[in-house]
LUMVO-11370 format. One record per atom (N, C-alpha, C): x, y, z; atom name; residue number from 1; residue in three letters. Coordinates in steps of 0.001 Angstrom, whole numbers. Last residue first. Example, Ala and Ser with C-alpha at 12.3 -4.5 7.8 and 13.67 -1.06 7.14 Angstrom:
// residues 2
12850 / -2250 / 7080 / N / 2 / SER
13670 / -1060 / 7140 / CA / 2 / SER
12900 / 30 / 7870 / C / 2 / SER
13190 / -5690 / 7800 / N / 1 / ALA
12300 / -4500 / 7800 / CA / 1 / ALA
13200 / -3300 / 7800 / C / 1 / ALA
This chain:
// residues 158
-23671 / 58593 / -16585 / N / 158 / ALA
-24802 / 58576 / -15636 / CA / 158 / ALA
-25023 / 59903 / -14970 / C / 158 / ALA
-21391 / 58578 / -18025 / N / 157 / ASP
-22587 / 59090 / -18698 / CA / 157 / ASP
-23768 / 59197 / -17743 / C / 157 / ASP
-19588 / 57355 / -16372 / N / 156 / SER
-19374 / 58785 / -16637 / CA / 156 / SER
-20545 / 59389 / -17391 / C / 156 / SER
-20461 / 54670 / -16311 / N / 155 / ARG
-20498 / 55485 / -15084 / CA / 155 / ARG
-20373 / 56984 / -15377 / C / 155 / ARG
-19979 / 53852 / -18962 / N / 154 / VAL
-21327 / 53777 / -18400 / CA / 154 / VAL
-21457 / 54683 / -17178 / C / 154 / VAL
-17174 / 54249 / -19109 / N / 153 / PHE
-18078 / 54936 / -20039 / CA / 153 / PHE
-19507 / 54976 / -19475 / C / 153 / PHE
-16313 / 52436 / -17172 / N / 152 / ILE
-16060 / 53876 / -16998 / CA / 152 / ILE
-17016 / 54677 / -17879 / C / 152 / ILE
-17040 / 50049 / -18412 / N / 151 / ALA
-17656 / 50406 / -17133 / CA / 151 / ALA
-17468 / 51896 / -16841 / C / 151 / ALA
-15348 / 50126 / -20660 / N / 150 / ASN
-16799 / 50112 / -20836 / CA / 150 / ASN
-17512 / 50539 / -19554 / C / 150 / ASN
-12845 / 50017 / -19356 / N / 149 / GLU
-13185 / 51169 / -20194 / CA / 149 / GLU
-14691 / 51265 / -20401 / C / 149 / GLU
-13072 / 47462 / -18198 / N / 148 / ILE
-12964 / 48641 / -17330 / CA / 148 / ILE
-13328 / 49900 / -18114 / C / 148 / ILE
-13079 / 45889 / -20497 / N / 147 / ARG
-14253 / 45885 / -19622 / CA / 147 / ARG
-14247 / 47112 / -18697 / C / 147 / ARG
-10503 / 46438 / -21388 / N / 146 / GLU
-11645 / 46763 / -22245 / CA / 146 / GLU
-12919 / 46831 / -21415 / C / 146 / GLU
-9012 / 45376 / -19254 / N / 145 / PHE
-9004 / 46830 / -19483 / CA / 145 / PHE
-10137 / 47270 / -20416 / C / 145 / PHE
-9547 / 42618 / -19562 / N / 144 / ALA
-9931 / 43309 / -18325 / CA / 144 / ALA
-9996 / 44821 / -18557 / C / 144 / ALA
-8414 / 42196 / -22127 / N / 143 / ASN
-9830 / 41935 / -21885 / CA / 143 / ASN
-10311 / 42685 / -20652 / C / 143 / ASN
-5727 / 42789 / -21602 / N / 142 / GLN
-6469 / 43578 / -22583 / CA / 142 / GLN
-7968 / 43429 / -22369 / C / 142 / GLN
-5105 / 40745 / -19760 / N / 141 / TYR
-5077 / 42145 / -19334 / CA / 141 / TYR
-5860 / 43034 / -20295 / C / 141 / TYR
-5386 / 38518 / -21421 / N / 140 / ILE
-6130 / 38589 / -20161 / CA / 140 / ILE
-6224 / 40047 / -19706 / C / 140 / ILE
-3525 / 39024 / -23447 / N / 139 / GLU
-4957 / 39033 / -23771 / CA / 139 / GLU
-5824 / 39126 / -22519 / C / 139 / GLU
-1017 / 38616 / -22285 / N / 138 / VAL
-1436 / 39990 / -22597 / CA / 138 / VAL
-2937 / 40073 / -22878 / C / 138 / VAL
-243 / 36617 / -19709 / N / 137 / ASP
-927 / 36565 / -21003 / CA / 137 / ASP
-1527 / 37946 / -21278 / C / 137 / ASP
924 / 36174 / -17286 / N / 136 / THR
1571 / 37141 / -18184 / CA / 136 / THR
991 / 37078 / -19596 / C / 136 / THR
302 / 35634 / -13995 / N / 135 / ILE
-302 / 35501 / -15319 / CA / 135 / ILE
293 / 36589 / -16204 / C / 135 / ILE
2554 / 34086 / -11704 / N / 134 / PRO
1982 / 35307 / -12294 / CA / 134 / PRO
1403 / 35011 / -13680 / C / 134 / PRO
1894 / 31518 / -9559 / N / 133 / GLN
2395 / 31771 / -10903 / CA / 133 / GLN
1755 / 33048 / -11451 / C / 133 / GLN
2732 / 29815 / -6624 / N / 132 / ASP
2078 / 30966 / -7227 / CA / 132 / ASP
2727 / 31250 / -8571 / C / 132 / ASP
2231 / 26937 / -4868 / N / 131 / GLN
2997 / 27498 / -5969 / CA / 131 / GLN
2178 / 28616 / -6606 / C / 131 / GLN
2493 / 25362 / -1792 / N / 130 / ARG
1773 / 26337 / -2605 / CA / 130 / ARG
2723 / 26893 / -3650 / C / 130 / ARG
1910 / 22406 / 41 / N / 129 / ASP
2830 / 23207 / -756 / CA / 129 / ASP
1990 / 24166 / -1575 / C / 129 / ASP
1750 / 20286 / 2920 / N / 128 / SER
1150 / 21145 / 1914 / CA / 128 / SER
2246 / 21949 / 1223 / C / 128 / SER
971 / 17406 / 4931 / N / 127 / GLN
1929 / 18253 / 4231 / CA / 127 / GLN
1192 / 19105 / 3198 / C / 127 / GLN
-899 / 15675 / 6052 / N / 126 / GLY
-795 / 17025 / 6579 / CA / 126 / GLY
212 / 17919 / 5878 / C / 126 / GLY
-1162 / 13310 / 4717 / N / 125 / TYR
-388 / 13292 / 5960 / CA / 125 / TYR
-137 / 14691 / 6502 / C / 125 / TYR
-2433 / 13674 / 2316 / N / 124 / GLY
-3145 / 12968 / 3364 / CA / 124 / GLY
-2431 / 12966 / 4697 / C / 124 / GLY
-1544 / 16983 / 1142 / N / 123 / GLY
-1526 / 15528 / 1163 / CA / 123 / GLY
-2266 / 14962 / 2355 / C / 123 / GLY
-2057 / 19675 / -1125 / N / 122 / SER
-2035 / 19138 / 238 / CA / 122 / SER
-2156 / 17631 / 171 / C / 122 / SER
-1248 / 22538 / -2956 / N / 121 / LEU
-1241 / 21072 / -2918 / CA / 121 / LEU
-1220 / 20640 / -1462 / C / 121 / LEU
-2489 / 25267 / -4539 / N / 120 / GLN
-2222 / 24725 / -3210 / CA / 120 / GLN
-2331 / 23205 / -3300 / C / 120 / GLN
-1715 / 27741 / -6718 / N / 119 / ASN
-1967 / 26305 / -6657 / CA / 119 / ASN
-1533 / 25790 / -5300 / C / 119 / ASN
-2805 / 30744 / -7965 / N / 118 / MET
-2278 / 30107 / -6760 / CA / 118 / MET
-2690 / 28638 / -6774 / C / 118 / MET
-2069 / 33088 / -10391 / N / 117 / VAL
-2682 / 31781 / -10143 / CA / 117 / VAL
-1997 / 31156 / -8945 / C / 117 / VAL
-2698 / 36504 / -10603 / N / 116 / LEU
-1782 / 35491 / -10094 / CA / 116 / LEU
-2568 / 34210 / -9866 / C / 116 / LEU
-2665 / 39721 / -12020 / N / 115 / PHE
-3369 / 38450 / -11857 / CA / 115 / PHE
-2344 / 37373 / -11533 / C / 115 / PHE
-2908 / 43125 / -11612 / N / 114 / ASN
-2010 / 41992 / -11445 / CA / 114 / ASN
-2865 / 40752 / -11192 / C / 114 / ASN
-3082 / 46441 / -12968 / N / 113 / LEU
-3694 / 45169 / -12594 / CA / 113 / LEU
-2618 / 44104 / -12439 / C / 113 / LEU
-3121 / 49805 / -12447 / N / 112 / ARG
-2224 / 48672 / -12670 / CA / 112 / ARG
-2886 / 47426 / -12110 / C / 112 / ARG
-4212 / 52791 / -13732 / N / 111 / VAL
-4653 / 51529 / -13127 / CA / 111 / VAL
-3624 / 50474 / -13478 / C / 111 / VAL
-4132 / 56321 / -13329 / N / 110 / ASN
-3488 / 55084 / -13786 / CA / 110 / ASN
-4043 / 53897 / -13018 / C / 110 / ASN
-5686 / 59145 / -14365 / N / 109 / VAL
-5771 / 58094 / -13355 / CA / 109 / VAL
-5176 / 56827 / -13961 / C / 109 / VAL
-4552 / 62564 / -14908 / N / 108 / ARG
-4941 / 61218 / -15346 / CA / 108 / ARG
-5019 / 60279 / -14144 / C / 108 / ARG
-3447 / 64907 / -14185 / N / 107 / ALA
-4860 / 64950 / -14578 / CA / 107 / ALA
-5384 / 63574 / -14981 / C / 107 / ALA
-1218 / 63457 / -11948 / N / 106 / GLY
-1590 / 64676 / -12659 / CA / 106 / GLY
-3080 / 64672 / -12936 / C / 106 / GLY
-2330 / 60558 / -11264 / N / 105 / VAL
-1030 / 61079 / -11687 / CA / 105 / VAL
-1331 / 62290 / -12556 / C / 105 / VAL
-3955 / 58602 / -8918 / N / 104 / GLU
-4002 / 59829 / -9694 / CA / 104 / GLU
-2578 / 60270 / -9994 / C / 104 / GLU
-4292 / 55041 / -9084 / N / 103 / GLU
-3666 / 56253 / -8549 / CA / 103 / GLU
-3820 / 57423 / -9503 / C / 103 / GLU
-5011 / 51860 / -8150 / N / 102 / VAL
-5586 / 52986 / -8877 / CA / 102 / VAL
-5012 / 54258 / -8262 / C / 102 / VAL
-4145 / 48622 / -8493 / N / 101 / PHE
-3697 / 49850 / -7831 / CA / 101 / PHE
-4158 / 51000 / -8714 / C / 101 / PHE
-5501 / 45409 / -7926 / N / 100 / ALA
-5427 / 46621 / -8745 / CA / 100 / ALA
-4923 / 47760 / -7868 / C / 100 / ALA
-5375 / 41842 / -8192 / N / 99 / THR
-5204 / 43086 / -7452 / CA / 99 / THR
-5159 / 44249 / -8437 / C / 99 / THR
-6564 / 38590 / -7945 / N / 98 / ALA
-6492 / 39784 / -8781 / CA / 98 / ALA
-6352 / 40998 / -7873 / C / 98 / ALA
-5844 / 35194 / -7917 / N / 97 / ARG
-5869 / 36428 / -7126 / CA / 97 / ARG
-5699 / 37593 / -8091 / C / 97 / ARG
-7397 / 32101 / -8388 / N / 96 / THR
-6738 / 33246 / -9004 / CA / 96 / THR
-6916 / 34462 / -8093 / C / 96 / THR
-6731 / 28742 / -7388 / N / 95 / GLN
-7465 / 29983 / -7210 / CA / 95 / GLN
-6683 / 31095 / -7906 / C / 95 / GLN
-6940 / 25278 / -6817 / N / 94 / THR
-6443 / 26379 / -7633 / CA / 94 / THR
-7354 / 27586 / -7458 / C / 94 / THR
-5873 / 22550 / -5022 / N / 93 / VAL
-6858 / 23621 / -5060 / CA / 93 / VAL
-6224 / 24792 / -5805 / C / 93 / VAL
-5395 / 19110 / -4955 / N / 92 / GLN
-4949 / 20380 / -5516 / CA / 92 / GLN
-6116 / 21357 / -5543 / C / 92 / GLN
-4269 / 16476 / -2893 / N / 91 / ARG
-5385 / 17278 / -3368 / CA / 91 / ARG
-4832 / 18612 / -3866 / C / 91 / ARG
-3214 / 13149 / -2397 / N / 90 / MET
-2863 / 14539 / -2688 / CA / 90 / MET
-4084 / 15241 / -3284 / C / 90 / MET
-3767 / 10523 / -2230 / N / 89 / GLY
-4265 / 11339 / -1134 / CA / 89 / GLY
-3933 / 12805 / -1324 / C / 89 / GLY
-3048 / 8836 / -4321 / N / 88 / THR
-1994 / 9421 / -3483 / CA / 88 / THR
-2493 / 10158 / -2246 / C / 88 / THR
-5416 / 7863 / -5518 / N / 87 / LEU
-4238 / 7013 / -5379 / CA / 87 / LEU
-3245 / 7553 / -4353 / C / 87 / LEU
-7216 / 9956 / -5550 / N / 86 / ALA
-7587 / 8707 / -4893 / CA / 86 / ALA
-6364 / 7843 / -4609 / C / 86 / ALA
-5709 / 11782 / -7032 / N / 85 / THR
-6156 / 12122 / -5681 / CA / 85 / THR
-6489 / 10855 / -4909 / C / 85 / THR
-5419 / 10491 / -9458 / N / 84 / ALA
-4217 / 10712 / -8651 / CA / 84 / ALA
-4588 / 11068 / -7214 / C / 84 / ALA
-7930 / 10606 / -10518 / N / 83 / TRP
-7446 / 9293 / -10098 / CA / 83 / TRP
-6221 / 9438 / -9211 / C / 83 / TRP
-9005 / 13732 / -9056 / N / 82 / SER
-8731 / 12835 / -10174 / CA / 82 / SER
-8318 / 11475 / -9632 / C / 82 / SER
-10058 / 16978 / -8418 / N / 81 / SER
-10044 / 15588 / -7978 / CA / 81 / SER
-9841 / 14709 / -9209 / C / 81 / SER
-9386 / 20212 / -7574 / N / 80 / VAL
-9205 / 19233 / -8632 / CA / 80 / VAL
-9146 / 17839 / -8013 / C / 80 / VAL
-11287 / 22939 / -6688 / N / 79 / SER
-10613 / 21746 / -6190 / CA / 79 / SER
-10576 / 20698 / -7289 / C / 79 / SER
-11072 / 26264 / -6857 / N / 78 / ASP
-11423 / 25124 / -7709 / CA / 78 / ASP
-10609 / 23927 / -7246 / C / 78 / ASP
-12405 / 29098 / -5203 / N / 77 / ALA
-11423 / 28021 / -5250 / CA / 77 / ALA
-11958 / 26881 / -6106 / C / 77 / ALA
-13303 / 32148 / -6875 / N / 76 / PRO
-13671 / 30976 / -6086 / CA / 76 / PRO
-12598 / 29890 / -6239 / C / 76 / PRO
-10688 / 34661 / -6872 / N / 75 / SER
-11712 / 33867 / -7533 / CA / 75 / SER
-12171 / 32762 / -6580 / C / 75 / SER
-10187 / 37625 / -4939 / N / 74 / GLU
-9854 / 36246 / -5271 / CA / 74 / GLU
-11020 / 35593 / -5993 / C / 74 / GLU
-8693 / 40919 / -4540 / N / 73 / SER
-9811 / 40007 / -4745 / CA / 73 / SER
-9289 / 38613 / -5091 / C / 73 / SER
-8064 / 44291 / -3660 / N / 72 / THR
-7611 / 42896 / -3678 / CA / 72 / THR
-8836 / 42000 / -3789 / C / 72 / THR
-7093 / 47527 / -4449 / N / 71 / ILE
-8205 / 46577 / -4503 / CA / 71 / ILE
-7596 / 45177 / -4534 / C / 71 / ILE
-6013 / 50751 / -3508 / N / 70 / LEU
-5719 / 49317 / -3579 / CA / 70 / LEU
-6996 / 48482 / -3522 / C / 70 / LEU
-6181 / 53448 / -3079 / N / 69 / GLY
-6332 / 52967 / -4445 / CA / 69 / GLY
-6120 / 51473 / -4610 / C / 69 / GLY
-6235 / 54742 / -692 / N / 68 / THR
-4942 / 54185 / -1117 / CA / 68 / THR
-4981 / 53716 / -2559 / C / 68 / THR
-8947 / 55620 / -825 / N / 67 / ALA
-7867 / 56533 / -423 / CA / 67 / ALA
-6498 / 56031 / -879 / C / 67 / ALA
-10491 / 53362 / -1472 / N / 66 / LEU
-10360 / 54450 / -2437 / CA / 66 / LEU
-9186 / 55368 / -2096 / C / 66 / LEU
-9983 / 50117 / -1033 / N / 65 / ASP
-9796 / 51365 / -304 / CA / 65 / ASP
-9517 / 52487 / -1302 / C / 65 / ASP
-11059 / 46928 / -584 / N / 64 / ALA
-11062 / 48016 / -1568 / CA / 64 / ALA
-11016 / 49330 / -790 / C / 64 / ALA
-10700 / 43402 / -264 / N / 63 / SER
-10564 / 44754 / 276 / CA / 63 / SER
-10552 / 45754 / -874 / C / 63 / SER
-11848 / 41214 / -1567 / N / 62 / ASP
-11342 / 41060 / -198 / CA / 62 / ASP
-11223 / 42421 / 476 / C / 62 / ASP
-14379 / 40400 / -3738 / N / 61 / ILE
-13539 / 41510 / -3288 / CA / 61 / ILE
-13150 / 41275 / -1829 / C / 61 / ILE
-14282 / 37638 / -5755 / N / 60 / GLN
-14814 / 38122 / -4484 / CA / 60 / GLN
-13863 / 39211 / -3985 / C / 60 / GLN
-14785 / 37505 / -9291 / N / 59 / TYR
-13902 / 37640 / -8140 / CA / 59 / TYR
-14675 / 38132 / -6924 / C / 59 / TYR
-16205 / 37421 / -11659 / N / 58 / GLY
-16382 / 36339 / -10697 / CA / 58 / GLY
-15482 / 36399 / -9479 / C / 58 / GLY
-16248 / 39542 / -13333 / N / 57 / LEU
-15394 / 38422 / -13737 / CA / 57 / LEU
-15436 / 37266 / -12734 / C / 57 / LEU
-17777 / 41323 / -11874 / N / 56 / ASP
-18350 / 40744 / -13093 / CA / 56 / ASP
-17557 / 39520 / -13564 / C / 56 / ASP
-15866 / 42034 / -9941 / N / 55 / GLN
-17044 / 41269 / -9545 / CA / 55 / GLN
-17700 / 40607 / -10749 / C / 55 / GLN
-14085 / 43442 / -11603 / N / 54 / PHE
-13615 / 42268 / -10854 / CA / 54 / PHE
-14801 / 41400 / -10440 / C / 54 / PHE
-15854 / 45491 / -12403 / N / 53 / VAL
-15351 / 44523 / -13385 / CA / 53 / VAL
-14822 / 43274 / -12693 / C / 53 / VAL
-16237 / 46875 / -9950 / N / 52 / SER
-17367 / 46276 / -10664 / CA / 52 / SER
-16919 / 45207 / -11665 / C / 52 / SER
-13632 / 47776 / -9442 / N / 51 / VAL
-14309 / 46889 / -8489 / CA / 51 / VAL
-15443 / 46152 / -9193 / C / 51 / VAL
-13314 / 49441 / -11696 / N / 50 / VAL
-12428 / 48285 / -11503 / CA / 50 / VAL
-13075 / 47280 / -10545 / C / 50 / VAL
-15300 / 51372 / -11200 / N / 49 / SER
-15359 / 50548 / -12417 / CA / 49 / SER
-14497 / 49302 / -12278 / C / 49 / SER
-14406 / 52591 / -8869 / N / 48 / GLY
-15670 / 51847 / -8859 / CA / 48 / GLY
-15806 / 50929 / -10060 / C / 48 / GLY
-12058 / 53798 / -9985 / N / 47 / PHE
-11977 / 52842 / -8888 / CA / 47 / PHE
-13234 / 51966 / -8836 / C / 47 / PHE
-13154 / 55585 / -11851 / N / 46 / VAL
-12255 / 54512 / -12303 / CA / 46 / VAL
-12197 / 53410 / -11242 / C / 46 / VAL
-14590 / 57246 / -10099 / N / 45 / ILE
-15292 / 56533 / -11179 / CA / 45 / ILE
-14446 / 55361 / -11668 / C / 45 / ILE
-12580 / 58248 / -8434 / N / 44 / SER
-13692 / 57488 / -7843 / CA / 44 / SER
-14456 / 56696 / -8899 / C / 44 / SER
-10892 / 59662 / -10225 / N / 43 / LYS
-10418 / 58452 / -9557 / CA / 43 / LYS
-11571 / 57617 / -9020 / C / 43 / LYS
-12346 / 60794 / -13291 / N / 42 / GLU
-12138 / 60931 / -11855 / CA / 42 / GLU
-11745 / 59590 / -11237 / C / 42 / GLU
-10405 / 60349 / -16323 / N / 41 / GLU
-11660 / 60347 / -15575 / CA / 41 / GLU
-11334 / 60492 / -14101 / C / 41 / GLU
-8657 / 59220 / -18472 / N / 40 / GLU
-8960 / 60626 / -18212 / CA / 40 / GLU
-10335 / 60702 / -17571 / C / 40 / GLU
-6353 / 56584 / -17669 / N / 39 / PHE
-7694 / 57048 / -18027 / CA / 39 / PHE
-7849 / 58519 / -17679 / C / 39 / PHE
-3986 / 54102 / -18531 / N / 38 / SER
-4242 / 55444 / -18024 / CA / 38 / SER
-5596 / 55913 / -18541 / C / 38 / SER
-2846 / 50877 / -17494 / N / 37 / ARG
-3552 / 51757 / -18430 / CA / 37 / ARG
-3830 / 53068 / -17728 / C / 37 / ARG
-695 / 48064 / -17080 / N / 36 / THR
-1063 / 49436 / -16724 / CA / 36 / THR
-1796 / 50142 / -17864 / C / 36 / THR
350 / 45586 / -17811 / N / 35 / GLN
-532 / 45638 / -16652 / CA / 35 / GLN
-1100 / 47025 / -16354 / C / 35 / GLN
2093 / 46008 / -19918 / N / 34 / MET
952 / 45127 / -20132 / CA / 34 / MET
-93 / 45313 / -19030 / C / 34 / MET
4023 / 47607 / -18643 / N / 33 / SER
3273 / 48130 / -19782 / CA / 33 / SER
2002 / 47323 / -20027 / C / 33 / SER
5059 / 45812 / -16769 / N / 32 / GLN
4380 / 47028 / -16323 / CA / 32 / GLN
3516 / 47600 / -17440 / C / 32 / GLN
6232 / 43941 / -18522 / N / 31 / ILE
5172 / 43532 / -17596 / CA / 31 / ILE
4375 / 44749 / -17149 / C / 31 / ILE
8160 / 45539 / -19750 / N / 30 / GLU
7118 / 44906 / -20563 / CA / 30 / GLU
5940 / 44470 / -19695 / C / 30 / GLU
9730 / 46188 / -17510 / N / 29 / MET
9037 / 47250 / -18248 / CA / 29 / MET
7925 / 46693 / -19128 / C / 29 / MET
10791 / 43664 / -16777 / N / 28 / PRO
9895 / 44394 / -15869 / CA / 28 / PRO
9120 / 45509 / -16572 / C / 28 / PRO
10527 / 41484 / -19657 / N / 27 / THR
11275 / 42433 / -18827 / CA / 27 / THR
10295 / 43105 / -17869 / C / 27 / THR
9587 / 38072 / -19790 / N / 26 / LEU
9292 / 39467 / -20061 / CA / 26 / LEU
10148 / 40339 / -19158 / C / 26 / LEU
10438 / 35016 / -21268 / N / 25 / GLU
10665 / 35945 / -20158 / CA / 25 / GLU
10364 / 37364 / -20605 / C / 25 / GLU
7929 / 32997 / -22750 / N / 24 / PRO
9135 / 33807 / -22893 / CA / 24 / PRO
9228 / 34797 / -21734 / C / 24 / PRO
6782 / 30341 / -20647 / N / 23 / ALA
6516 / 31478 / -21513 / CA / 23 / ALA
7811 / 32260 / -21663 / C / 23 / ALA
6729 / 26911 / -20443 / N / 22 / THR
7475 / 28110 / -20099 / CA / 22 / THR
7174 / 29184 / -21138 / C / 22 / THR
4414 / 24723 / -18975 / N / 21 / THR
4973 / 25344 / -20167 / CA / 21 / THR
5693 / 26608 / -19742 / C / 21 / THR
3920 / 21636 / -17406 / N / 20 / ALA
4272 / 23054 / -17268 / CA / 20 / ALA
4875 / 23561 / -18567 / C / 20 / ALA
3606 / 18985 / -17613 / N / 19 / CYS
2578 / 19816 / -18217 / CA / 19 / CYS
2930 / 21293 / -18174 / C / 19 / CYS
5656 / 17913 / -16147 / N / 18 / GLY
5670 / 17714 / -17591 / CA / 18 / GLY
4672 / 18588 / -18311 / C / 18 / GLY
4897 / 18471 / -13573 / N / 17 / SER
6073 / 19157 / -14106 / CA / 17 / SER
6159 / 19001 / -15618 / C / 17 / SER
2623 / 16820 / -13381 / N / 16 / MET
2508 / 18262 / -13184 / CA / 16 / MET
3706 / 18992 / -13763 / C / 16 / MET
3671 / 14274 / -13825 / N / 15 / LEU
2662 / 14809 / -14731 / CA / 15 / LEU
2578 / 16325 / -14619 / C / 15 / LEU
5437 / 14111 / -11641 / N / 14 / GLY
5941 / 14013 / -13013 / CA / 14 / GLY
4966 / 14587 / -14015 / C / 14 / GLY
3630 / 14237 / -9515 / N / 13 / ILE
4657 / 15273 / -9660 / CA / 13 / ILE
5206 / 15275 / -11086 / C / 13 / ILE
2183 / 11852 / -10050 / N / 12 / LEU
1522 / 13145 / -10000 / CA / 12 / LEU
2518 / 14282 / -10206 / C / 12 / LEU
4185 / 9891 / -9853 / N / 11 / LEU
3469 / 10080 / -11110 / CA / 11 / LEU
2803 / 11451 / -11162 / C / 11 / LEU
4879 / 10212 / -7154 / N / 10 / VAL
5897 / 10419 / -8189 / CA / 10 / VAL
5232 / 10662 / -9542 / C / 10 / VAL
2433 / 9485 / -6006 / N / 9 / LEU
2982 / 10821 / -5783 / CA / 9 / LEU
4022 / 11156 / -6844 / C / 9 / LEU
2232 / 6827 / -6809 / N / 8 / GLY
1233 / 7797 / -7249 / CA / 8 / GLY
1735 / 9223 / -7105 / C / 8 / GLY
4399 / 5771 / -5422 / N / 7 / LEU
4400 / 5713 / -6880 / CA / 7 / LEU
3417 / 6740 / -7438 / C / 7 / LEU
3488 / 6157 / -2803 / N / 6 / HIS
4704 / 6834 / -3259 / CA / 6 / HIS
4777 / 6855 / -4783 / C / 6 / HIS
1183 / 4517 / -2819 / N / 5 / LYS
1080 / 5945 / -2516 / CA / 5 / LYS
2294 / 6704 / -3023 / C / 5 / LYS
2283 / 2005 / -3423 / N / 4 / LYS
1303 / 2610 / -4323 / CA / 4 / LYS
1205 / 4114 / -4088 / C / 4 / LYS
3860 / 1589 / -1160 / N / 3 / ILE
4513 / 1711 / -2471 / CA / 3 / ILE
3565 / 2374 / -3459 / C / 3 / ILE
1927 / 1293 / 807 / N / 2 / GLN
2822 / 2439 / 856 / CA / 2 / GLN
3487 / 2664 / -497 / C / 2 / GLN
821 / -1191 / 0 / N / 1 / MET
0 / 0 / 0 / CA / 1 / MET
865 / 1254 / 0 / C / 1 / MET
């Protein structure tokens, strides 16, 4: 029985590491450029629009403070069960964390978004491990900013 558990764990780790893909390395400036947009609107309207979009995307708002401009949120947790779970007792829970920083810079309001995938692994013997992976897919950020622009448009016409 112990051999089966260890073999299952080795298979699970092998499958997980084999499935990992490596994206081209981005420079800090490229990451900042992808994650940041500037708007010509009041901070309160932009801030409310970001909160609304996060909620529309299914995130639960953990904190939102207009004075500091910081918004933190998380997606619902997704627990993955498979044959490996039954074989090894290992369980994987995946969640996405989204944060935003909204700041006034002169006459403009800048928004910087950050999305992060959190993978929590836990075993039947109480051990756990967490691996966080930044999301660097430009389309994810473009989609979020398009939604924010639409929300700003709706709020500024009201």
